[in-house]
PDB file with SEQRES, HELIX, SHEET and CRYST1 records, atoms N, CA, C and O in Angstrom:
SEQRES   1 A   86  MET LYS ALA GLY ALA THR ASP PHE LEU PRO LYS PRO VAL          
SEQRES   2 A   86  CYS ASP ALA ASP LEU LEU ARG ALA ILE GLY LEU ALA PHE          
SEQRES   3 A   86  GLU ARG ALA VAL GLN THR ARG ALA THR ARG ARG GLU LEU          
SEQRES   4 A   86  ASP TRP LEU ARG ASP ARG VAL ASP ARG LEU THR PRO ARG          
SEQRES   5 A   86  GLU ARG GLU VAL MET ALA LEU VAL VAL THR GLY LEU LEU          
SEQRES   6 A   86  ASN LYS ARG VAL ALA SER GLU LEU GLY THR VAL GLU GLN          
SEQRES   7 A   86  MET ILE LYS ALA LEU ALA GLY ALA                              
HELIX    1 AA1 ASP A   15  ASP A   47  1                                  33    
HELIX    2 AA2 PRO A   51  VAL A   60  1                                  10    
HELIX    3 AA3 ASN A   66  LEU A   73  1                                   8    
HELIX    4 AA4 GLU A   77  ALA A   84  1                                   8    
CRYST1    1.000    1.000    1.000  90.00  90.00  90.00 P 1           1          
ATOM      1  N   MET A   1       0.830  -1.191   0.000  1.00  0.00           N  
ATOM      2  CA  MET A   1       0.000   0.000   0.000  1.00  0.00           C  
ATOM      3  C   MET A   1       0.873   1.253   0.000  1.00  0.00           C  
ATOM      4  O   MET A   1       0.525   2.249  -0.635  1.00  0.00           O  
ATOM      5  N   LYS A   2       1.996   1.213   0.701  1.00  0.00           N  
ATOM      6  CA  LYS A   2       2.871   2.373   0.746  1.00  0.00           C  
ATOM      7  C   LYS A   2       3.432   2.700  -0.634  1.00  0.00           C  
ATOM      8  O   LYS A   2       3.705   3.863  -0.931  1.00  0.00           O  
ATOM      9  N   ALA A   3       3.603   1.709  -1.459  1.00  0.00           N  
ATOM     10  CA  ALA A   3       4.162   1.920  -2.797  1.00  0.00           C  
ATOM     11  C   ALA A   3       3.095   2.288  -3.815  1.00  0.00           C  
ATOM     12  O   ALA A   3       3.404   2.439  -4.997  1.00  0.00           O  
ATOM     13  N   GLY A   4       1.851   2.437  -3.386  1.00  0.00           N  
ATOM     14  CA  GLY A   4       0.804   2.873  -4.305  1.00  0.00           C  
ATOM     15  C   GLY A   4      -0.226   1.822  -4.660  1.00  0.00           C  
ATOM     16  O   GLY A   4      -1.060   2.051  -5.536  1.00  0.00           O  
ATOM     17  N   ALA A   5      -0.188   0.673  -4.000  1.00  0.00           N  
ATOM     18  CA  ALA A   5      -1.203  -0.338  -4.285  1.00  0.00           C  
ATOM     19  C   ALA A   5      -2.574   0.189  -3.905  1.00  0.00           C  
ATOM     20  O   ALA A   5      -2.725   0.865  -2.888  1.00  0.00           O  
ATOM     21  N   THR A   6      -3.558  -0.113  -4.709  1.00  0.00           N  
ATOM     22  CA  THR A   6      -4.912   0.362  -4.433  1.00  0.00           C  
ATOM     23  C   THR A   6      -5.853  -0.761  -4.041  1.00  0.00           C  
ATOM     24  O   THR A   6      -6.965  -0.506  -3.579  1.00  0.00           O  
ATOM     25  N   ASP A   7      -5.419  -2.006  -4.221  1.00  0.00           N  
ATOM     26  CA  ASP A   7      -6.303  -3.124  -3.932  1.00  0.00           C  
ATOM     27  C   ASP A   7      -5.477  -4.399  -3.805  1.00  0.00           C  
ATOM     28  O   ASP A   7      -4.356  -4.479  -4.308  1.00  0.00           O  
ATOM     29  N   PHE A   8      -6.038  -5.380  -3.135  1.00  0.00           N  
ATOM     30  CA  PHE A   8      -5.435  -6.701  -3.060  1.00  0.00           C  
ATOM     31  C   PHE A   8      -6.364  -7.671  -3.769  1.00  0.00           C  
ATOM     32  O   PHE A   8      -7.578  -7.645  -3.564  1.00  0.00           O  
ATOM     33  N   LEU A   9      -5.792  -8.519  -4.597  1.00  0.00           N  
ATOM     34  CA  LEU A   9      -6.584  -9.515  -5.314  1.00  0.00           C  
ATOM     35  C   LEU A   9      -6.040 -10.896  -4.977  1.00  0.00           C  
ATOM     36  O   LEU A   9      -4.879 -11.196  -5.252  1.00  0.00           O  
ATOM     37  N   PRO A  10      -6.883 -11.738  -4.379  1.00  0.00           N  
ATOM     38  CA  PRO A  10      -6.413 -13.088  -4.039  1.00  0.00           C  
ATOM     39  C   PRO A  10      -6.275 -13.943  -5.298  1.00  0.00           C  
ATOM     40  O   PRO A  10      -7.054 -13.808  -6.242  1.00  0.00           O  
ATOM     41  N   LYS A  11      -5.293 -14.806  -5.299  1.00  0.00           N  
ATOM     42  CA  LYS A  11      -5.098 -15.726  -6.423  1.00  0.00           C  
ATOM     43  C   LYS A  11      -6.006 -16.935  -6.238  1.00  0.00           C  
ATOM     44  O   LYS A  11      -6.251 -17.329  -5.097  1.00  0.00           O  
ATOM     45  N   PRO A  12      -6.495 -17.515  -7.262  1.00  0.00           N  
ATOM     46  CA  PRO A  12      -6.413 -17.057  -8.647  1.00  0.00           C  
ATOM     47  C   PRO A  12      -7.334 -15.848  -8.855  1.00  0.00           C  
ATOM     48  O   PRO A  12      -8.400 -15.748  -8.248  1.00  0.00           O  
ATOM     49  N   VAL A  13      -6.901 -14.949  -9.716  1.00  0.00           N  
ATOM     50  CA  VAL A  13      -7.633 -13.708  -9.954  1.00  0.00           C  
ATOM     51  C   VAL A  13      -8.670 -13.925 -11.054  1.00  0.00           C  
ATOM     52  O   VAL A  13      -8.364 -14.417 -12.140  1.00  0.00           O  
ATOM     53  N   CYS A  14      -9.884 -13.549 -10.741  1.00  0.00           N  
ATOM     54  CA  CYS A  14     -10.975 -13.591 -11.717  1.00  0.00           C  
ATOM     55  C   CYS A  14     -10.777 -12.422 -12.687  1.00  0.00           C  
ATOM     56  O   CYS A  14     -10.454 -11.313 -12.259  1.00  0.00           O  
ATOM     57  N   ASP A  15     -10.966 -12.658 -13.978  1.00  0.00           N  
ATOM     58  CA  ASP A  15     -10.777 -11.611 -14.983  1.00  0.00           C  
ATOM     59  C   ASP A  15     -11.610 -10.368 -14.676  1.00  0.00           C  
ATOM     60  O   ASP A  15     -11.122  -9.245 -14.800  1.00  0.00           O  
ATOM     61  N   ALA A  16     -12.846 -10.566 -14.282  1.00  0.00           N  
ATOM     62  CA  ALA A  16     -13.737  -9.438 -14.001  1.00  0.00           C  
ATOM     63  C   ALA A  16     -13.215  -8.614 -12.823  1.00  0.00           C  
ATOM     64  O   ALA A  16     -13.257  -7.384 -12.857  1.00  0.00           O  
ATOM     65  N   ASP A  17     -12.724  -9.290 -11.782  1.00  0.00           N  
ATOM     66  CA  ASP A  17     -12.176  -8.578 -10.621  1.00  0.00           C  
ATOM     67  C   ASP A  17     -10.922  -7.789 -11.001  1.00  0.00           C  
ATOM     68  O   ASP A  17     -10.724  -6.663 -10.547  1.00  0.00           O  
ATOM     69  N   LEU A  18     -10.083  -8.395 -11.838  1.00  0.00           N  
ATOM     70  CA  LEU A  18      -8.865  -7.728 -12.270  1.00  0.00           C  
ATOM     71  C   LEU A  18      -9.202  -6.486 -13.102  1.00  0.00           C  
ATOM     72  O   LEU A  18      -8.623  -5.420 -12.894  1.00  0.00           O  
ATOM     73  N   LEU A  19     -10.125  -6.627 -14.028  1.00  0.00           N  
ATOM     74  CA  LEU A  19     -10.523  -5.487 -14.861  1.00  0.00           C  
ATOM     75  C   LEU A  19     -11.156  -4.374 -14.026  1.00  0.00           C  
ATOM     76  O   LEU A  19     -10.916  -3.193 -14.275  1.00  0.00           O  
ATOM     77  N   ARG A  20     -11.967  -4.757 -13.033  1.00  0.00           N  
ATOM     78  CA  ARG A  20     -12.585  -3.767 -12.156  1.00  0.00           C  
ATOM     79  C   ARG A  20     -11.512  -3.016 -11.370  1.00  0.00           C  
ATOM     80  O   ARG A  20     -11.570  -1.791 -11.258  1.00  0.00           O  
ATOM     81  N   ALA A  21     -10.537  -3.739 -10.827  1.00  0.00           N  
ATOM     82  CA  ALA A  21      -9.463  -3.129 -10.048  1.00  0.00           C  
ATOM     83  C   ALA A  21      -8.619  -2.193 -10.920  1.00  0.00           C  
ATOM     84  O   ALA A  21      -8.230  -1.111 -10.479  1.00  0.00           O  
ATOM     85  N   ILE A  22      -8.343  -2.607 -12.139  1.00  0.00           N  
ATOM     86  CA  ILE A  22      -7.574  -1.770 -13.060  1.00  0.00           C  
ATOM     87  C   ILE A  22      -8.374  -0.513 -13.398  1.00  0.00           C  
ATOM     88  O   ILE A  22      -7.818   0.585 -13.427  1.00  0.00           O  
ATOM     89  N   GLY A  23      -9.652  -0.665 -13.650  1.00  0.00           N  
ATOM     90  CA  GLY A  23     -10.509   0.480 -13.961  1.00  0.00           C  
ATOM     91  C   GLY A  23     -10.553   1.484 -12.825  1.00  0.00           C  
ATOM     92  O   GLY A  23     -10.445   2.689 -13.055  1.00  0.00           O  
ATOM     93  N   LEU A  24     -10.711   0.996 -11.596  1.00  0.00           N  
ATOM     94  CA  LEU A  24     -10.735   1.885 -10.431  1.00  0.00           C  
ATOM     95  C   LEU A  24      -9.392   2.596 -10.240  1.00  0.00           C  
ATOM     96  O   LEU A  24      -9.351   3.789  -9.936  1.00  0.00           O  
ATOM     97  N   ALA A  25      -8.314   1.863 -10.419  1.00  0.00           N  
ATOM     98  CA  ALA A  25      -6.986   2.468 -10.275  1.00  0.00           C  
ATOM     99  C   ALA A  25      -6.768   3.538 -11.342  1.00  0.00           C  
ATOM    100  O   ALA A  25      -6.186   4.587 -11.067  1.00  0.00           O  
ATOM    101  N   PHE A  26      -7.234   3.269 -12.548  1.00  0.00           N  
ATOM    102  CA  PHE A  26      -7.096   4.242 -13.632  1.00  0.00           C  
ATOM    103  C   PHE A  26      -7.899   5.502 -13.319  1.00  0.00           C  
ATOM    104  O   PHE A  26      -7.407   6.613 -13.517  1.00  0.00           O  
ATOM    105  N   GLU A  27      -9.134   5.340 -12.829  1.00  0.00           N  
ATOM    106  CA  GLU A  27      -9.962   6.499 -12.461  1.00  0.00           C  
ATOM    107  C   GLU A  27      -9.285   7.330 -11.383  1.00  0.00           C  
ATOM    108  O   GLU A  27      -9.272   8.559 -11.459  1.00  0.00           O  
ATOM    109  N   ARG A  28      -8.723   6.666 -10.383  1.00  0.00           N  
ATOM    110  CA  ARG A  28      -8.029   7.394  -9.316  1.00  0.00           C  
ATOM    111  C   ARG A  28      -6.820   8.148  -9.865  1.00  0.00           C  
ATOM    112  O   ARG A  28      -6.551   9.279  -9.461  1.00  0.00           O  
ATOM    113  N   ALA A  29      -6.094   7.515 -10.790  1.00  0.00           N  
ATOM    114  CA  ALA A  29      -4.922   8.157 -11.380  1.00  0.00           C  
ATOM    115  C   ALA A  29      -5.326   9.402 -12.165  1.00  0.00           C  
ATOM    116  O   ALA A  29      -4.644  10.424 -12.099  1.00  0.00           O  
ATOM    117  N   VAL A  30      -6.419   9.323 -12.902  1.00  0.00           N  
ATOM    118  CA  VAL A  30      -6.902  10.469 -13.670  1.00  0.00           C  
ATOM    119  C   VAL A  30      -7.298  11.598 -12.719  1.00  0.00           C  
ATOM    120  O   VAL A  30      -6.959  12.757 -12.958  1.00  0.00           O  
ATOM    121  N   GLN A  31      -8.013  11.265 -11.643  1.00  0.00           N  
ATOM    122  CA  GLN A  31      -8.422  12.284 -10.669  1.00  0.00           C  
ATOM    123  C   GLN A  31      -7.215  12.907  -9.979  1.00  0.00           C  
ATOM    124  O   GLN A  31      -7.165  14.122  -9.784  1.00  0.00           O  
ATOM    125  N   THR A  32      -6.257  12.090  -9.615  1.00  0.00           N  
ATOM    126  CA  THR A  32      -5.046  12.581  -8.958  1.00  0.00           C  
ATOM    127  C   THR A  32      -4.275  13.509  -9.880  1.00  0.00           C  
ATOM    128  O   THR A  32      -3.777  14.549  -9.451  1.00  0.00           O  
ATOM    129  N   ARG A  33      -4.179  13.134 -11.138  1.00  0.00           N  
ATOM    130  CA  ARG A  33      -3.467  13.967 -12.107  1.00  0.00           C  
ATOM    131  C   ARG A  33      -4.171  15.312 -12.282  1.00  0.00           C  
ATOM    132  O   ARG A  33      -3.513  16.351 -12.345  1.00  0.00           O  
ATOM    133  N   ALA A  34      -5.492  15.301 -12.361  1.00  0.00           N  
ATOM    134  CA  ALA A  34      -6.261  16.547 -12.509  1.00  0.00           C  
ATOM    135  C   ALA A  34      -6.084  17.437 -11.280  1.00  0.00           C  
ATOM    136  O   ALA A  34      -5.908  18.648 -11.407  1.00  0.00           O  
ATOM    137  N   THR A  35      -6.132  16.839 -10.103  1.00  0.00           N  
ATOM    138  CA  THR A  35      -5.942  17.600  -8.866  1.00  0.00           C  
ATOM    139  C   THR A  35      -4.545  18.195  -8.811  1.00  0.00           C  
ATOM    140  O   THR A  35      -4.377  19.358  -8.443  1.00  0.00           O  
ATOM    141  N   ARG A  36      -3.553  17.414  -9.172  1.00  0.00           N  
ATOM    142  CA  ARG A  36      -2.167  17.893  -9.166  1.00  0.00           C  
ATOM    143  C   ARG A  36      -1.989  19.037 -10.163  1.00  0.00           C  
ATOM    144  O   ARG A  36      -1.298  20.015  -9.875  1.00  0.00           O  
ATOM    145  N   ARG A  37      -2.610  18.913 -11.330  1.00  0.00           N  
ATOM    146  CA  ARG A  37      -2.519  19.964 -12.339  1.00  0.00           C  
ATOM    147  C   ARG A  37      -3.145  21.269 -11.827  1.00  0.00           C  
ATOM    148  O   ARG A  37      -2.599  22.353 -12.030  1.00  0.00           O  
ATOM    149  N   GLU A  38      -4.294  21.144 -11.162  1.00  0.00           N  
ATOM    150  CA  GLU A  38      -4.964  22.323 -10.608  1.00  0.00           C  
ATOM    151  C   GLU A  38      -4.126  22.962  -9.503  1.00  0.00           C  
ATOM    152  O   GLU A  38      -4.007  24.186  -9.447  1.00  0.00           O  
ATOM    153  N   LEU A  39      -3.547  22.145  -8.627  1.00  0.00           N  
ATOM    154  CA  LEU A  39      -2.698  22.679  -7.560  1.00  0.00           C  
ATOM    155  C   LEU A  39      -1.459  23.366  -8.123  1.00  0.00           C  
ATOM    156  O   LEU A  39      -1.041  24.406  -7.616  1.00  0.00           O  
ATOM    157  N   ASP A  40      -0.874  22.791  -9.165  1.00  0.00           N  
ATOM    158  CA  ASP A  40       0.279  23.419  -9.805  1.00  0.00           C  
ATOM    159  C   ASP A  40      -0.102  24.773 -10.388  1.00  0.00           C  
ATOM    160  O   ASP A  40       0.655  25.736 -10.275  1.00  0.00           O  
ATOM    161  N   TRP A  41      -1.280  24.847 -11.015  1.00  0.00           N  
ATOM    162  CA  TRP A  41      -1.770  26.094 -11.584  1.00  0.00           C  
ATOM    163  C   TRP A  41      -1.960  27.143 -10.486  1.00  0.00           C  
ATOM    164  O   TRP A  41      -1.569  28.299 -10.653  1.00  0.00           O  
ATOM    165  N   LEU A  42      -2.562  26.736  -9.361  1.00  0.00           N  
ATOM    166  CA  LEU A  42      -2.775  27.660  -8.249  1.00  0.00           C  
ATOM    167  C   LEU A  42      -1.450  28.129  -7.653  1.00  0.00           C  
ATOM    168  O   LEU A  42      -1.283  29.314  -7.365  1.00  0.00           O  
ATOM    169  N   ARG A  43      -0.513  27.206  -7.469  1.00  0.00           N  
ATOM    170  CA  ARG A  43       0.804  27.584  -6.931  1.00  0.00           C  
ATOM    171  C   ARG A  43       1.500  28.580  -7.853  1.00  0.00           C  
ATOM    172  O   ARG A  43       2.123  29.535  -7.391  1.00  0.00           O  
ATOM    173  N   ASP A  44       1.389  28.349  -9.154  1.00  0.00           N  
ATOM    174  CA  ASP A  44       1.991  29.258 -10.119  1.00  0.00           C  
ATOM    175  C   ASP A  44       1.381  30.648 -10.000  1.00  0.00           C  
ATOM    176  O   ASP A  44       2.094  31.651 -10.041  1.00  0.00           O  
ATOM    177  N   ARG A  45       0.063  30.707  -9.852  1.00  0.00           N  
ATOM    178  CA  ARG A  45      -0.607  32.002  -9.704  1.00  0.00           C  
ATOM    179  C   ARG A  45      -0.155  32.706  -8.423  1.00  0.00           C  
ATOM    180  O   ARG A  45       0.113  33.908  -8.442  1.00  0.00           O  
ATOM    181  N   VAL A  46      -0.068  31.979  -7.328  1.00  0.00           N  
ATOM    182  CA  VAL A  46       0.361  32.571  -6.059  1.00  0.00           C  
ATOM    183  C   VAL A  46       1.815  33.029  -6.162  1.00  0.00           C  
ATOM    184  O   VAL A  46       2.170  34.087  -5.641  1.00  0.00           O  
ATOM    185  N   ASP A  47       2.643  32.250  -6.821  1.00  0.00           N  
ATOM    186  CA  ASP A  47       4.058  32.611  -6.970  1.00  0.00           C  
ATOM    187  C   ASP A  47       4.241  33.923  -7.733  1.00  0.00           C  
ATOM    188  O   ASP A  47       5.237  34.621  -7.541  1.00  0.00           O  
ATOM    189  N   ARG A  48       3.286  34.256  -8.596  1.00  0.00           N  
ATOM    190  CA  ARG A  48       3.402  35.476  -9.400  1.00  0.00           C  
ATOM    191  C   ARG A  48       2.814  36.712  -8.723  1.00  0.00           C  
ATOM    192  O   ARG A  48       2.854  37.804  -9.291  1.00  0.00           O  
ATOM    193  N   LEU A  49       2.267  36.554  -7.514  1.00  0.00           N  
ATOM    194  CA  LEU A  49       1.714  37.705  -6.804  1.00  0.00           C  
ATOM    195  C   LEU A  49       2.832  38.641  -6.348  1.00  0.00           C  
ATOM    196  O   LEU A  49       3.933  38.207  -6.008  1.00  0.00           O  
ATOM    197  N   THR A  50       2.520  39.922  -6.351  1.00  0.00           N  
ATOM    198  CA  THR A  50       3.461  40.899  -5.802  1.00  0.00           C  
ATOM    199  C   THR A  50       3.419  40.797  -4.275  1.00  0.00           C  
ATOM    200  O   THR A  50       2.484  40.221  -3.720  1.00  0.00           O  
ATOM    201  N   PRO A  51       4.410  41.344  -3.605  1.00  0.00           N  
ATOM    202  CA  PRO A  51       4.374  41.321  -2.136  1.00  0.00           C  
ATOM    203  C   PRO A  51       3.100  41.960  -1.572  1.00  0.00           C  
ATOM    204  O   PRO A  51       2.539  41.464  -0.595  1.00  0.00           O  
ATOM    205  N   ARG A  52       2.649  43.047  -2.176  1.00  0.00           N  
ATOM    206  CA  ARG A  52       1.433  43.710  -1.689  1.00  0.00           C  
ATOM    207  C   ARG A  52       0.212  42.835  -1.923  1.00  0.00           C  
ATOM    208  O   ARG A  52      -0.668  42.760  -1.065  1.00  0.00           O  
ATOM    209  N   GLU A  53       0.147  42.173  -3.070  1.00  0.00           N  
ATOM    210  CA  GLU A  53      -0.970  41.268  -3.345  1.00  0.00           C  
ATOM    211  C   GLU A  53      -0.980  40.111  -2.349  1.00  0.00           C  
ATOM    212  O   GLU A  53      -2.047  39.645  -1.946  1.00  0.00           O  
ATOM    213  N   ARG A  54       0.187  39.654  -1.957  1.00  0.00           N  
ATOM    214  CA  ARG A  54       0.277  38.582  -0.948  1.00  0.00           C  
ATOM    215  C   ARG A  54      -0.261  39.057   0.401  1.00  0.00           C  
ATOM    216  O   ARG A  54      -0.944  38.311   1.103  1.00  0.00           O  
ATOM    217  N   GLU A  55       0.055  40.307   0.754  1.00  0.00           N  
ATOM    218  CA  GLU A  55      -0.478  40.873   2.005  1.00  0.00           C  
ATOM    219  C   GLU A  55      -2.004  40.894   1.969  1.00  0.00           C  
ATOM    220  O   GLU A  55      -2.670  40.501   2.927  1.00  0.00           O  
ATOM    221  N   VAL A  56      -2.538  41.358   0.853  1.00  0.00           N  
ATOM    222  CA  VAL A  56      -3.993  41.429   0.695  1.00  0.00           C  
ATOM    223  C   VAL A  56      -4.590  40.023   0.753  1.00  0.00           C  
ATOM    224  O   VAL A  56      -5.576  39.791   1.452  1.00  0.00           O  
ATOM    225  N   MET A  57      -3.997  39.100   0.025  1.00  0.00           N  
ATOM    226  CA  MET A  57      -4.511  37.729   0.007  1.00  0.00           C  
ATOM    227  C   MET A  57      -4.527  37.120   1.402  1.00  0.00           C  
ATOM    228  O   MET A  57      -5.492  36.460   1.787  1.00  0.00           O  
ATOM    229  N   ALA A  58      -3.455  37.344   2.158  1.00  0.00           N  
ATOM    230  CA  ALA A  58      -3.361  36.776   3.505  1.00  0.00           C  
ATOM    231  C   ALA A  58      -4.521  37.235   4.383  1.00  0.00           C  
ATOM    232  O   ALA A  58      -5.006  36.472   5.218  1.00  0.00           O  
ATOM    233  N   LEU A  59      -4.963  38.464   4.202  1.00  0.00           N  
ATOM    234  CA  LEU A  59      -6.076  38.968   5.008  1.00  0.00           C  
ATOM    235  C   LEU A  59      -7.433  38.554   4.422  1.00  0.00           C  
ATOM    236  O   LEU A  59      -8.365  38.239   5.162  1.00  0.00           O  
ATOM    237  N   VAL A  60      -7.531  38.558   3.106  1.00  0.00           N  
ATOM    238  CA  VAL A  60      -8.802  38.196   2.463  1.00  0.00           C  
ATOM    239  C   VAL A  60      -9.171  36.746   2.772  1.00  0.00           C  
ATOM    240  O   VAL A  60     -10.334  36.450   3.049  1.00  0.00           O  
ATOM    241  N   VAL A  61      -8.201  35.846   2.726  1.00  0.00           N  
ATOM    242  CA  VAL A  61      -8.513  34.437   2.957  1.00  0.00           C  
ATOM    243  C   VAL A  61      -8.928  34.150   4.398  1.00  0.00           C  
ATOM    244  O   VAL A  61      -9.463  33.081   4.690  1.00  0.00           O  
ATOM    245  N   THR A  62      -8.681  35.101   5.296  1.00  0.00           N  
ATOM    246  CA  THR A  62      -9.152  34.910   6.668  1.00  0.00           C  
ATOM    247  C   THR A  62     -10.619  35.287   6.805  1.00  0.00           C  
ATOM    248  O   THR A  62     -11.239  35.066   7.845  1.00  0.00           O  
ATOM    249  N   GLY A  63     -11.168  35.867   5.722  1.00  0.00           N  
ATOM    250  CA  GLY A  63     -12.590  36.201   5.749  1.00  0.00           C  
ATOM    251  C   GLY A  63     -12.878  37.673   5.986  1.00  0.00           C  
ATOM    252  O   GLY A  63     -14.039  38.073   6.077  1.00  0.00           O  
ATOM    253  N   LEU A  64     -11.835  38.479   6.085  1.00  0.00           N  
ATOM    254  CA  LEU A  64     -12.056  39.911   6.304  1.00  0.00           C  
ATOM    255  C   LEU A  64     -12.688  40.546   5.066  1.00  0.00           C  
ATOM    256  O   LEU A  64     -12.392  40.159   3.936  1.00  0.00           O  
ATOM    257  N   LEU A  65     -13.547  41.509   5.293  1.00  0.00           N  
ATOM    258  CA  LEU A  65     -14.145  42.256   4.201  1.00  0.00           C  
ATOM    259  C   LEU A  65     -13.123  43.234   3.638  1.00  0.00           C  
ATOM    260  O   LEU A  65     -12.175  43.607   4.329  1.00  0.00           O  
ATOM    261  N   ASN A  66     -13.309  43.650   2.392  1.00  0.00           N  
ATOM    262  CA  ASN A  66     -12.374  44.573   1.738  1.00  0.00           C  
ATOM    263  C   ASN A  66     -12.146  45.831   2.560  1.00  0.00           C  
ATOM    264  O   ASN A  66     -11.020  46.319   2.660  1.00  0.00           O  
ATOM    265  N   LYS A  67     -13.203  46.350   3.141  1.00  0.00           N  
ATOM    266  CA  LYS A  67     -13.090  47.579   3.935  1.00  0.00           C  
ATOM    267  C   LYS A  67     -12.151  47.364   5.122  1.00  0.00           C  
ATOM    268  O   LYS A  67     -11.331  48.227   5.434  1.00  0.00           O  
ATOM    269  N   ARG A  68     -12.274  46.224   5.775  1.00  0.00           N  
ATOM    270  CA  ARG A  68     -11.435  45.907   6.935  1.00  0.00           C  
ATOM    271  C   ARG A  68      -9.982  45.657   6.504  1.00  0.00           C  
ATOM    272  O   ARG A  68      -9.044  46.072   7.185  1.00  0.00           O  
ATOM    273  N   VAL A  69      -9.815  44.980   5.375  1.00  0.00           N  
ATOM    274  CA  VAL A  69      -8.470  44.736   4.849  1.00  0.00           C  
ATOM    275  C   VAL A  69      -7.793  46.069   4.552  1.00  0.00           C  
ATOM    276  O   VAL A  69      -6.625  46.272   4.884  1.00  0.00           O  
ATOM    277  N   ALA A  70      -8.540  46.975   3.921  1.00  0.00           N  
ATOM    278  CA  ALA A  70      -7.999  48.303   3.619  1.00  0.00           C  
ATOM    279  C   ALA A  70      -7.574  49.012   4.891  1.00  0.00           C  
ATOM    280  O   ALA A  70      -6.509  49.628   4.941  1.00  0.00           O  
ATOM    281  N   SER A  71      -8.394  48.927   5.901  1.00  0.00           N  
ATOM    282  CA  SER A  71      -8.075  49.562   7.177  1.00  0.00           C  
ATOM    283  C   SER A  71      -6.802  48.958   7.777  1.00  0.00           C  
ATOM    284  O   SER A  71      -5.926  49.681   8.254  1.00  0.00           O  
ATOM    285  N   GLU A  72      -6.712  47.630   7.748  1.00  0.00           N  
ATOM    286  CA  GLU A  72      -5.536  46.937   8.302  1.00  0.00           C  
ATOM    287  C   GLU A  72      -4.247  47.337   7.572  1.00  0.00           C  
ATOM    288  O   GLU A  72      -3.185  47.444   8.185  1.00  0.00           O  
ATOM    289  N   LEU A  73      -4.354  47.557   6.257  1.00  0.00           N  
ATOM    290  CA  LEU A  73      -3.172  47.855   5.454  1.00  0.00           C  
ATOM    291  C   LEU A  73      -2.957  49.347   5.225  1.00  0.00           C  
ATOM    292  O   LEU A  73      -2.006  49.751   4.555  1.00  0.00           O  
ATOM    293  N   GLY A  74      -3.850  50.162   5.788  1.00  0.00           N  
ATOM    294  CA  GLY A  74      -3.692  51.607   5.664  1.00  0.00           C  
ATOM    295  C   GLY A  74      -3.905  52.128   4.260  1.00  0.00           C  
ATOM    296  O   GLY A  74      -3.173  53.005   3.801  1.00  0.00           O  
ATOM    297  N   THR A  75      -4.898  51.596   3.578  1.00  0.00           N  
ATOM    298  CA  THR A  75      -5.198  52.032   2.220  1.00  0.00           C  
ATOM    299  C   THR A  75      -6.708  52.147   2.060  1.00  0.00           C  
ATOM    300  O   THR A  75      -7.447  52.054   3.040  1.00  0.00           O  
ATOM    301  N   VAL A  76      -7.164  52.347   0.841  1.00  0.00           N  
ATOM    302  CA  VAL A  76      -8.596  52.508   0.594  1.00  0.00           C  
ATOM    303  C   VAL A  76      -9.182  51.219   0.033  1.00  0.00           C  
ATOM    304  O   VAL A  76      -8.472  50.396  -0.544  1.00  0.00           O  
ATOM    305  N   GLU A  77     -10.492  51.062   0.213  1.00  0.00           N  
ATOM    306  CA  GLU A  77     -11.181  49.850  -0.210  1.00  0.00           C  
ATOM    307  C   GLU A  77     -11.038  49.600  -1.714  1.00  0.00           C  
ATOM    308  O   GLU A  77     -10.913  48.452  -2.140  1.00  0.00           O  
ATOM    309  N   GLN A  78     -11.056  50.666  -2.519  1.00  0.00           N  
ATOM    310  CA  GLN A  78     -10.945  50.508  -3.966  1.00  0.00           C  
ATOM    311  C   GLN A  78      -9.602  49.850  -4.350  1.00  0.00           C  
ATOM    312  O   GLN A  78      -9.542  49.062  -5.294  1.00  0.00           O  
ATOM    313  N   MET A  79      -8.545  50.177  -3.618  1.00  0.00           N  
ATOM    314  CA  MET A  79      -7.253  49.580  -3.890  1.00  0.00           C  
ATOM    315  C   MET A  79      -7.273  48.082  -3.580  1.00  0.00           C  
ATOM    316  O   MET A  79      -6.694  47.280  -4.313  1.00  0.00           O  
ATOM    317  N   ILE A  80      -7.937  47.721  -2.502  1.00  0.00           N  
ATOM    318  CA  ILE A  80      -8.028  46.304  -2.129  1.00  0.00           C  
ATOM    319  C   ILE A  80      -8.829  45.546  -3.184  1.00  0.00           C  
ATOM    320  O   ILE A  80      -8.460  44.441  -3.581  1.00  0.00           O  
ATOM    321  N   LYS A  81      -9.926  46.150  -3.633  1.00  0.00           N  
ATOM    322  CA  LYS A  81     -10.724  45.505  -4.688  1.00  0.00           C  
ATOM    323  C   LYS A  81      -9.891  45.302  -5.950  1.00  0.00           C  
ATOM    324  O   LYS A  81      -9.989  44.262  -6.601  1.00  0.00           O  
ATOM    325  N   ALA A  82      -9.079  46.286  -6.290  1.00  0.00           N  
ATOM    326  CA  ALA A  82      -8.237  46.160  -7.481  1.00  0.00           C  
ATOM    327  C   ALA A  82      -7.179  45.071  -7.294  1.00  0.00           C  
ATOM    328  O   ALA A  82      -6.938  44.281  -8.207  1.00  0.00           O  
ATOM    329  N   LEU A  83      -6.552  45.024  -6.130  1.00  0.00           N  
ATOM    330  CA  LEU A  83      -5.524  44.030  -5.862  1.00  0.00           C  
ATOM    331  C   LEU A  83      -6.102  42.617  -5.737  1.00  0.00           C  
ATOM    332  O   LEU A  83      -5.470  41.638  -6.134  1.00  0.00           O  
ATOM    333  N   ALA A  84      -7.327  42.529  -5.171  1.00  0.00           N  
ATOM    334  CA  ALA A  84      -7.947  41.226  -4.964  1.00  0.00           C  
ATOM    335  C   ALA A  84      -8.668  40.740  -6.216  1.00  0.00           C  
ATOM    336  O   ALA A  84      -9.136  39.602  -6.260  1.00  0.00           O  
ATOM    337  N   GLY A  85      -8.760  41.583  -7.221  1.00  0.00           N  
ATOM    338  CA  GLY A  85      -9.411  41.170  -8.448  1.00  0.00           C  
ATOM    339  C   GLY A  85     -10.916  41.154  -8.347  1.00  0.00           C  
ATOM    340  O   GLY A  85     -11.580  40.493  -9.146  1.00  0.00           O  
ATOM    341  N   ALA A  86     -11.483  41.882  -7.361  1.00  0.00           N  
ATOM    342  CA  ALA A  86     -12.933  41.894  -7.180  1.00  0.00           C  
ATOM    343  C   ALA A  86     -13.600  42.825  -8.156  1.00  0.00           C  
ATOM    344  O   ALA A  86     -14.823  42.959  -8.145  1.00  0.00           O  
TER     345      ALA A  86                                                      
END                                                                             
């Protein structure tokens, strides 16, 4: 399991069980690849943020409203909306 096994099949293996196990493993691999691709895309986007955009993001993701974020950073709400892409 540590090496990536997804199922155990007792011998002798029935063809239908083997095909089902292969199908499930393939579906998981496709989902994992899609998730990894999305995470890579998100990391790339975060990596391209300016330091100020990172400050804004750090506060926005905590749930603060734009007005409060602006207050925390000593700027105006319109600037936060522009930086946050709202």
